[in-house]
C-alpha positions in Angstrom: -93.3 41.8 -63.0 -95.7 44.5 -63.9 -96.1 46.3 -67.2 -93.8 49.0 -68.5 -94.4 52.6 -67.3 -93.3 54.5 -70.3 -92.0 54.2 -73.9 -88.3 53.8 -74.1 -86.1 54.8 -77.0 -82.4 54.3 -77.6 -80.2 57.3 -77.9 -80.6 57.2 -81.6 -84.4 57.1 -81.3 -85.2 53.4 -82.0 -88.0 52.1 -79.8 -87.3 49.3 -77.3 -90.1 46.6 -77.6 -92.8 47.3 -75.1 -92.8 43.6 -74.2 -89.1 43.9 -73.0 -90.0 46.7 -70.4 -91.1 46.0 -66.9 -91.0 47.2 -63.3 -90.6 44.8 -60.3 -93.6 44.1 -58.1 -93.5 45.4 -54.5 -92.8 41.8 -53.1 -91.2 40.3 -56.2 -88.8 38.8 -56.8 -87.7 39.3 -53.1 -89.1 41.0 -50.0 -87.5 44.0 -48.6 -85.8 41.9 -45.9 -84.4 39.6 -48.5 -83.1 42.5 -50.6 -81.5 44.1 -47.5 -79.8 40.8 -46.7 -78.6 40.5 -50.2 -77.2 44.0 -50.0 -75.4 43.3 -46.6 -73.8 40.2 -48.2 -72.5 42.3 -51.0 -71.0 44.8 -48.5 -69.5 42.0 -46.5 -67.6 40.6 -49.5 -69.7 37.5 -50.2 -69.4 38.1 -53.9 -65.8 39.3 -53.8 -63.7 41.9 -51.9 -63.9 44.6 -54.6 -67.6 45.1 -54.3 -68.7 48.6 -53.2 -72.5 49.4 -52.9 -73.0 52.8 -54.6 -76.8 53.0 -54.2 -79.2 51.0 -52.1 -81.5 48.3 -53.5 -84.4 49.5 -55.6 -87.1 47.8 -57.7 -87.2 50.7 -60.2 -84.7 49.2 -62.7 -82.5 46.2 -63.4 -79.0 45.6 -64.9 -80.0 46.2 -68.5 -82.1 49.2 -67.6 -79.1 50.8 -65.9 -76.5 50.0 -68.5 -78.4 50.8 -71.6 -81.0 53.4 -70.5 -80.6 55.0 -67.1 -76.9 55.6 -67.6 -77.6 57.7 -70.8 -80.1 60.0 -68.9 -83.3 58.0 -69.2 -85.8 57.2 -66.7 -85.6 54.2 -64.3 -87.1 51.3 -66.0 -86.4 47.5 -66.2 -85.3 46.0 -69.5 -85.4 42.3 -70.4 -82.6 41.1 -72.7 -84.5 37.8 -73.4 -87.4 39.7 -74.8 -85.1 41.8 -77.2 -84.7 44.8 -75.0 -81.0 45.1 -75.6 -81.1 44.3 -79.4 -82.2 47.8 -80.6 -79.1 49.4 -78.9 -76.6 47.2 -80.6 -78.1 45.9 -83.8 -80.8 46.5 -86.5 -81.8 49.9 -87.7 -79.5 52.8 -86.5 -78.0 51.1 -83.4 -76.7 53.4 -80.7 -73.6 51.2 -79.9 -70.9 49.4 -81.9 -68.8 46.5 -80.6 -65.3 47.4 -79.5 -62.3 46.0 -77.4 -61.6 46.8 -73.8 -58.1 47.6 -72.4 -59.0 47.6 -68.8 -59.3 51.4 -68.2 -61.7 52.6 -70.9 -64.7 54.2 -69.2 -68.3 54.1 -70.1 -68.3 51.1 -72.4 -71.3 48.9 -72.2 -70.6 45.2 -71.2 -72.7 42.1 -72.0 -72.0 39.2 -69.8 -72.2 35.5 -71.0 -75.2 35.2 -68.5 -78.2 37.6 -68.3 -76.3 40.7 -67.1 -75.1 44.1 -68.4 -72.6 46.6 -66.9 -70.9 49.9 -67.6 -67.0 50.2 -67.4 -65.2 52.9 -65.4 -61.7 54.4 -65.9 -60.5 52.4 -62.8 -58.5 49.4 -64.0 -60.9 46.5 -64.3 -63.8 48.1 -62.5 -67.4 48.0 -63.6 -70.6 49.4 -62.3 -73.8 47.4 -62.6 -77.2 47.1 -61.0 -77.8 43.5 -59.5 -81.4 42.8 -60.3 -83.7 44.4 -57.9 -80.7 44.8 -55.6 -78.2 47.6 -55.2 -76.0 49.4 -57.7 -72.5 48.0 -57.3 -69.0 48.9 -58.3 -66.9 45.8 -58.7 -64.2 43.9 -60.4 -65.1 42.2 -63.7 -65.5 38.7 -62.0 -66.9 39.8 -58.6 -70.6 39.2 -59.5 -73.1 36.5 -58.6 -72.2 33.2 -60.5 -75.2 33.2 -62.8 -74.1 36.4 -64.4 -71.2 34.6 -66.1 -68.2 36.5 -67.5 -67.8 39.6 -69.7 -68.5 38.5 -73.3 -68.6 41.7 -75.4 -68.0 45.4 -75.1 -69.9 48.3 -76.8 -69.1 51.9 -77.4 -71.6 54.6 -78.3 -72.1 55.9 -81.8 -74.8 58.5 -81.2 -74.8 62.3 -81.1 -76.5 63.5 -77.9 -79.0 66.4 -78.3 -77.5 69.8 -77.7 -79.3 71.6 -74.9 -77.8 75.0 -75.4 -75.0 76.8 -77.2 -73.4 80.1 -76.3 -71.2 82.2 -78.7 -69.0 84.7 -76.8 -71.2 84.3 -73.7 -74.6 84.9 -75.5 -77.1 82.2 -76.0 -77.7 81.3 -79.7 -80.4 79.4 -81.5 -80.3 77.6 -84.8 -77.3 76.5 -86.8 -76.5 79.8 -88.6 -75.4 82.9 -86.8 -74.1 86.4 -87.6 -70.7 87.3 -86.1 -67.6 89.3 -86.8 -64.1 88.5 -87.9 -61.5 87.5 -85.4 -61.4 85.2 -82.3 -64.4 83.7 -80.6 -65.4 81.3 -77.9 -68.2 78.8 -78.1 -69.7 76.8 -75.2 -71.7 73.7 -76.0 -73.9 71.8 -73.5 -75.3 68.5 -74.5 -78.1 66.4 -73.1 -76.7 62.8 -72.8 -73.3 61.5 -71.5 -71.7 59.6 -74.3 -68.6 57.5 -74.0 -66.2 60.2 -75.2 -66.5 64.0 -75.4 -67.1 66.2 -78.5 -64.6 66.5 -81.3 -64.4 69.9 -82.9 -63.4 70.6 -86.5 -63.4 73.8 -88.5 -65.1 74.5 -91.7 -64.1 76.8 -94.4 -63.3 80.2 -93.1 -62.6 79.3 -89.5 -59.6 77.9 -87.6 -59.7 76.0 -84.3 -57.6 77.8 -81.7 -58.1 75.5 -78.8 -59.9 72.3 -78.5 -61.2 71.2 -75.1 -63.3 68.1 -74.4 -65.3 69.9 -71.7 -67.4 71.4 -74.4 -65.6 74.8 -74.8 -63.9 75.6 -78.1 -62.0 78.7 -79.1 -61.9 79.6 -82.8 -60.9 82.3 -85.2 -63.5 83.4 -87.9 -61.0 84.6 -90.4 -62.3 84.1 -94.0 -61.3 84.2 -96.9 -65.0 84.1 -97.7 -67.7 85.7 -95.6 -68.8 82.5 -94.0 -67.2 79.7 -92.0 -68.0 77.7 -88.9 -67.6 74.7 -86.7 -68.6 71.0 -86.8 -69.0 68.8 -83.7 -68.9 65.1 -83.5 -69.7 62.7 -80.6 -68.4 59.2 -80.6 -68.0 59.3 -84.4 -71.8 60.0 -84.8 -73.3 62.5 -87.3 -72.1 66.0 -86.7 -73.7 69.2 -85.5 -72.7 72.1 -87.7 -72.7 75.8 -86.9 -72.1 78.3 -89.7 -71.2 81.9 -89.0 -71.5 84.6 -91.7 -71.5 88.3 -92.1 -74.6 89.7 -93.5 -74.6 90.0 -97.3 -77.5 92.3 -97.8 -80.4 89.9 -98.5 -83.4 90.3 -96.2 -85.3 87.0 -96.3 -89.0 87.0 -95.8 -90.9 83.7 -95.4 -94.7 83.5 -95.6 -97.0 82.1 -94.4 -95.3 81.8 -91.1 -96.5 79.9 -89.1 -97.4 77.5 -91.9 -99.1 74.2 -92.2 -97.7 71.0 -93.6 -98.1 70.6 -97.3 -98.2 74.4 -97.6 -96.4 76.2 -100.5 -94.1 78.6 -98.6 -92.9 81.7 -100.3 -89.5 83.3 -99.8 -89.2 86.9 -100.7 -87.0 90.0 -100.2 -88.0 93.3 -98.6 -87.2 95.2 -101.8 -89.7 93.3 -103.9 -87.0 92.4 -106.4 -85.7 89.0 -107.3 -84.1 87.1 -104.3 -80.6 88.2 -104.0 -77.7 88.8 -101.8 -75.0 91.4 -102.1 -71.6 90.1 -101.1 -68.6 92.1 -99.8 -67.6 93.1 -103.3 -71.1 94.5 -103.9 -71.8 91.8 -106.5 -75.4 90.4 -106.7 -75.9 86.7 -106.4 -79.0 84.6 -106.3 -80.3 81.7 -104.3 -78.7 78.5 -105.6 -80.2 76.0 -103.1 -82.7 75.9 -100.2 -83.0 73.2 -97.5 -85.2 72.6 -94.6 -83.6 71.4 -91.3 -85.1 70.6 -87.8 -83.8 71.9 -84.4 -81.1 69.2 -84.3 -79.7 70.5 -87.6 -80.8 67.4 -89.5 -81.6 68.3 -93.1 -85.1 66.9 -93.9 -85.7 68.3 -97.4 -83.6 69.9 -100.2 -85.1 72.1 -102.8 -84.0 73.6 -106.1 -85.3 77.2 -106.0 -88.5 77.6 -107.9 -88.3 81.2 -108.8 -90.9 83.3 -110.6 -90.6 87.0 -110.7 -89.7 88.3 -107.2 -90.3 85.2 -105.2 -89.1 81.7 -104.6 -91.5 79.0 -103.5 -91.0 75.6 -101.8 -93.7 73.0 -100.9 -93.6 71.4 -97.5 -94.0 67.7 -97.0 -96.9 66.2 -95.0 -96.4 65.2 -91.4 -94.1 68.2 -90.4 -94.9 69.9 -87.1 -92.8 72.1 -84.9 -90.0 74.6 -85.4 -87.8 74.3 -88.5 -85.2 76.3 -90.4 -85.2 77.3 -94.1 -81.6 77.7 -95.2 -80.7 79.5 -98.3 -77.4 79.1 -100.0 -76.4 81.8 -102.4 -74.3 81.5 -105.6 -71.2 82.9 -103.8 -71.5 80.2 -100.9 -73.0 82.6 -98.4 -75.9 81.3 -96.4 -78.9 82.8 -94.6 -81.5 81.1 -92.5 -85.1 81.8 -91.5 -87.0 80.1 -88.6 -90.4 78.7 -89.6 -93.1 77.3 -87.4 -95.1 74.4 -88.9 -98.4 73.1 -87.5 -101.2 70.8 -88.5 
């Protein structure tokens, strides 16, 4: 086996040990003629009548590479279980899968066999899909596998939130977690990067009501108050949620400078008027910033701040090591929120 071609991370971002990654050599473990003969035997029912070859033999990845990495949108790479390659997916810090039971028709569960083999379940009764070493990708009954693979020993379901690739509100592409909108009914379309075991679950936050919930990634909702903010939360496989907050402008006009900023900079948040940071709610009452937080593009909160207000500005200090696009979210005393995109570089 040759060395690994790239770093591999689990869906939750934990690195797979480099020693567990490999690619097959051109003539190892079998010649092309031997692999073709193996594939023909599979098609001819040598390992069981249920076997269907889905893709021809390839040395690009093995059974563990397919089940735990390729099937979640990763590149084609071999993973060795005996070198700890599967462990980061199911145990340790922030595992991407948790053990579960199998009823025969649950799709997309990951399967660990008693031998050195992994597979993925389908929605067809008792049917799995797995890569047979350097051989082909095969759909098969649970027991129709080479004898050395053993029998299914444990089943695993995902517990990760796939990255969102794009979100549309009423047909318009939006960015960030916080958006201006109007009262009434709306439609949101969510497109995500990986294919988890189950689709998204939508839930409404204060000020919004779910009208229709579809696992396809489209949700209809009504933004109906009683406050001037509300929104949606999205969960995949019980993993941490993405949250979208919608609000009507309250009158505050946030300015952030310097922007772009550098890590460890002191960032100032000010208003166009030069007065104390404030927002005017729908009753024309003034309220000030109660909290500020910094989040990344995946809506994960990285830092929370208590406003440090002096005169007409509020300042926050950035931590070292930040780089990229982030969002400063200000929460006002009446619960309304506003956000400002900030670019941080070294």
